[in-house]
N, C-alpha and C positions, 0 to 999 in steps of 0.2 A: 187556564188555572195555573197556579204555581206548581212547580215540579214536586214539592214535598209540603205536607200540611204545616201551616203555621197558625196555631190556634190560641196563643197567649201573647200577652204584652209584658215585656221585661220591665223591671224597675231598677234604677240605680240611684245612688245618692250623689248629691252635688260634690261632696268631698272626694268621692271616687273619681269623678270626672276631672277634678282639679289635680289629683295625684297621678292621673294617667293610667290608673289600674283597670279601667273599663274601656273596652273597644266597642263603641256604640255601633259602628258600621257592621261589625261582626254580629252583634245582637240583632240588627235589622235583617240579617241574612237568615236568621232562625226564628224570628218573632214577627208578629204583626206590627209592632211598634215598640218604642221605648219611652217610659215615663220617668221624669225626674221631679220628685216632690220637693217643695220648699225652696224653689229657686228665688221666689220673692215671698216675704212675710205677708200675712193678712193686712198689716198696717201699711206696708208699702203699696200693696195692691189698691187699698182703699184710697190712698193719697193720689195714685195715678188715675183711678176712676173719677175722682173729683175733678182733676184737671181735664180729663176727657170730656166730661159734661160741661165744664166751663168753656171748652172749645167747640161746643156744638154748632155755633154759626159757621164753623169751618169744616164741618163734616161734608163728605161727598155723598149725595143720595144716589142709589143705584136701583135699577129695575123698578122705576116709579116709586121710590122710597120704601121698597120692601126691606132693604137693608141700607146701612151707611158704612162709610169708612173714614178714618182719620188718616190722611195720606191716601194716595191713589193706588188702587189695586189693579194689576194688569188684567186679570181674568174678567173683571166686571166691565172694563173698558173694551176688551176684545169682544165680549159677547153683545155689547151694545153698539158696535161699530164706532167706537170713540178712541181708536188707537192713536190718532194724531194728537188728540187732546192729552192723552196720558204722557206722551213724550214731551210735548210742549210745556206741560205743567210740572215736570219731574223736579226741577230745582225748587219751584214754589212749594210743591208737596213736601219735600224734605225740610225746607225752611219752616213750614208750618208745624210739622211734627216736632222739630227741634225747639221751636219757641214754646210750644205747649207742654212738651215732655222733654225737658233738657237732658241730653245724654242717653236717651232711651234707645235710639237706633244703634248707637255705638255699643250699648250693652247687649243688644240682641246679636250683633255681629260677634262680640266677644264670646257669647254663649255658643254660637255656631262653631267658632274656632276651637273651643273646648271639645265640642262633640266630635269634630272631625280630626282633631289633633293636627291642625294645619292653620292656614291663614284665611280669613274670611274678609273679602273686600266688597265694597259697594260696586254693583254692576254699572258700568259707565253708561250714563244717559237714561237709566231706569230709576224708578222710585225705590227708596230704601224701605226697611220694615215699617209696617203700619198696623192699624187696628181695625177690626171688624166690629160693628155694633148691630146686633139683631134685636129689634124692639120686642118687648114683652107684648103679648096679645097681637102680634103682627102676623103676616101671612106665613112666614117661615116657622114661627112658633107653633102654628097649627098644623102645618104640612111637612115640616122638615125641609132640608135642602136637597139640591139635585144630587143624584148618585154620580160621582165623577172621579177622575184622576187629576193630578196637578202637573200635567206635562205641557200645558199650553205655553209656558215661558221658555221652553227649550228650543234651541235652534234646530234646524233640520239635521245638521251634522251631529249635534249632541244626541238627538233622538235616534238617529241611525246607528250611532256607536254605543247607544245605551249608556251614556255618561251617567255616573252616579249622581243622584239628585235627591234632596231632602226637603220635606216640609216641616217647619217648626212652629208649634202653637203654644203660646204662653197664656194661660187663663187668668184674667184679672178679676172677672166677675161672672161666675156661672149663674145660670138661672136657678130659680127656687126648686124646680123639679124638672127632670129630663134634660134634653140638650146634649146628650152624649154624642160622641163621634163613633159611628159604626164602621168597622173595618172588615173587609172581606179578604180571604186568602186568594186574591185575584190580582195579578200583576198586568199592567198595560200590555196588550197583545201587539205583536209585530205585524198587525194587519188591522184593517178598519173595523171589523166586526168582532165583538166579544164571542168567545165560545158559547155554545148553547147551554153548557152546564155551569156558566159563570156564577149564577145566583143559587145554585143547588145547595151549597153549604150555607149554614147559618152564619150571619155576620156576628162579630164580637163587638159589644158596646163598651166604650171607654168613658167612664164618668170622670169629669175633671174635678180636681180640687183647686181651691184658691191658691194662686202662686205656683201651680204645677206646670211643668214643661212637658209637652208630648212631641215626640219625633216620629215621623213615618217616612217610608220610602215614597217619593213623589209619584212613582209609578203604581202605587197601591190604590185599589178602589175603596172609596170611603164616602160617607154621607153624614151630615149633621141631623140628629134626630129631633122630633118635635119637643117643645118644652112648654111649661105652664108656670103661672105665677106672675107677680107684678114686677119682676126684676129683669132688666135687659141682659142679654148674653154679650159680654165684651171680652174679646181676646186679641192678643197681638200675634201677628203672623209674619213669617219670613220664608222665602224659598231660597235654596242654594243648590248650585251645581258645581261639580268638581271639574277643574280645567285640566288640560293635558299634562301639566307639570306634576299632578298627583297630590300636591299638598296645598295648592291654592284653590280657593272656592270663590265664586261670585254670588252675591246676595241681592235679592230684590223682593218687592211686594207685589 
């Protein structure tokens, strides 16, 4: 468990990020996450969603089409023993996202740079920011996602040194009902097995708004909740880790 309880999610305005008056990393030390509303307008999100659907022939199906991605996600390839495919297709993945959503990956990196008050670079050889599509009335909508951490993209050295790492989610189309992200006051343990009391505390559910950015520590335990209705859940995701320089971060999907 975390050393001290973190039971709320902080909220900050985009203008505060741009002015540098908010320290997001400090907020993550005392909160479960940080949400930034209004990063994209509803009309911007709707336009992006139309482009995502227009590019459906280029979606990557994962776990027998339980979910899809636009751009290739590392964790899905890792869990399906498709690591070689991920790296072999990284350039093609980025080219596809850029063709369908011009400038979007760069915009996600710019947002991360704002959050960390530093430089956010594409991780060499890896896929850049992409999107997850969870179908309405699909398996995940009924069952929710796996309870997990987002540490699978860290190198052994980064993990051992507990390098600062973030997961950033930008909601383009929330489902009609449900689909929140449940956050626990549980940080990835420095051992294989979670403490016995890891789930004793109640999780905190974060309901996304259209165009809202949510930032969490990649070492934090979390889970997508079930959802209902006829609308797919579509969000953009990026992972970032701080390098030894302290101001440079690497970004991947």
